[in-house]
N, C-alpha and C positions, 0 to 999 in steps of 0.2 A: 201559655205555660200550662202544663197539664197536671193534674192533680196526682200525687202519689197514692199508692194502695193504702197506705195509712191514713191519709187525709181523707180519702173516699171512705174508708171504714168508719172513722170518726164522724164524718159528715152524716153517713146512714144511721149511725147511733143516735145522733142529734135530732134526725129527721124522724125516728121512731120506726124505721124500715129494718133495723136489726137490733137485737137485744144486746146487753152488755156480755152475756155469756157467749153469744155468737161472734161477738167481736173478738174477745178474748180467746176463743177458740181459734180464729184465724191467726191472731196475734202468736199462738203458742206454737204454731206451725210454719211461720214465716222464717226466712234467713235474715238476720238483722245485720246491717253493716256497722263496722266499728266506727265510733265517732271520735275516739281519742287519738291524736297524732302520736306518731312514732317519735322518740327521741332524735334529734338532728345529729347527723354524722358528719357534716361539713357546715362551715361558717356560712355558705348560701342557702343552706336548708335552715340553718338557725334564723337567719334574717327573713327568710320567707315566713316563717312562723311566728314572727312579730305581728304579723297582720291579725285583725280581729277574727275570731273563729266565727263561722257562720253555721247554722243548722245544716246538718246533713239530711238532704232528701231521702224520705223512705227509712230514716233511722227513729231511734228512740226520741231523738231532739224533737221531732214532730209532735210526739205524745205529749212532752213537756211543755213545748210551746202551746198547745191546745188547752193544756190545764192553766197555763199562765193567763190565756185570754178568757177563761172561764166557760170554756166549752165543756170541760169534764168536771165533774164533782169530784171531791176528795177520794170518796169510794170507787168512783169508776177509775179514777187514777190509779189508786192502789190495786185493784183488779187487773187492769191492763199491765201495769208495771209487773206483776207476779207472772203475768203470761209471757211477757217479753223474757223474764228471767228465766222461766221454764225452756223458752225456746233457745236462748242463748247457752245455756246449760247442756242441752242436747246437740249442739253442735260440735263437730269434731274439732279437736284442738290442732294446734301447727304440727304436733308431733305424731298425729293420727294418721 
C-alpha cells in the first residue's frame, strides 16, 4: 500500500523535514476529493450506503485521522484545516 501525498506530507512534518507552513502551503494548492456521499437515487444505492464509511485516501479524512492518532497538535490541525478550506474555496464549482 503506497502512502498518499497527504500522509507523506504529514510524515515529513512529524520528522521535521517540512515546517507546518510548508505543509499548509502544499495543502492550500491541492485538489481535495469530496468525502461526503451523494444522496442515493435508487434503493440499491441506498443499500450500498448502509455500509460503514471509510476514510477517502488523499482526502481531509487523512488529516483528521492523523489528528485523532495524535500525530498533529490542535494548532497544526487548525492551520492545516484552514489551508484545506482555502483550497476547496478556490476550486471551481459544479456550475463553473
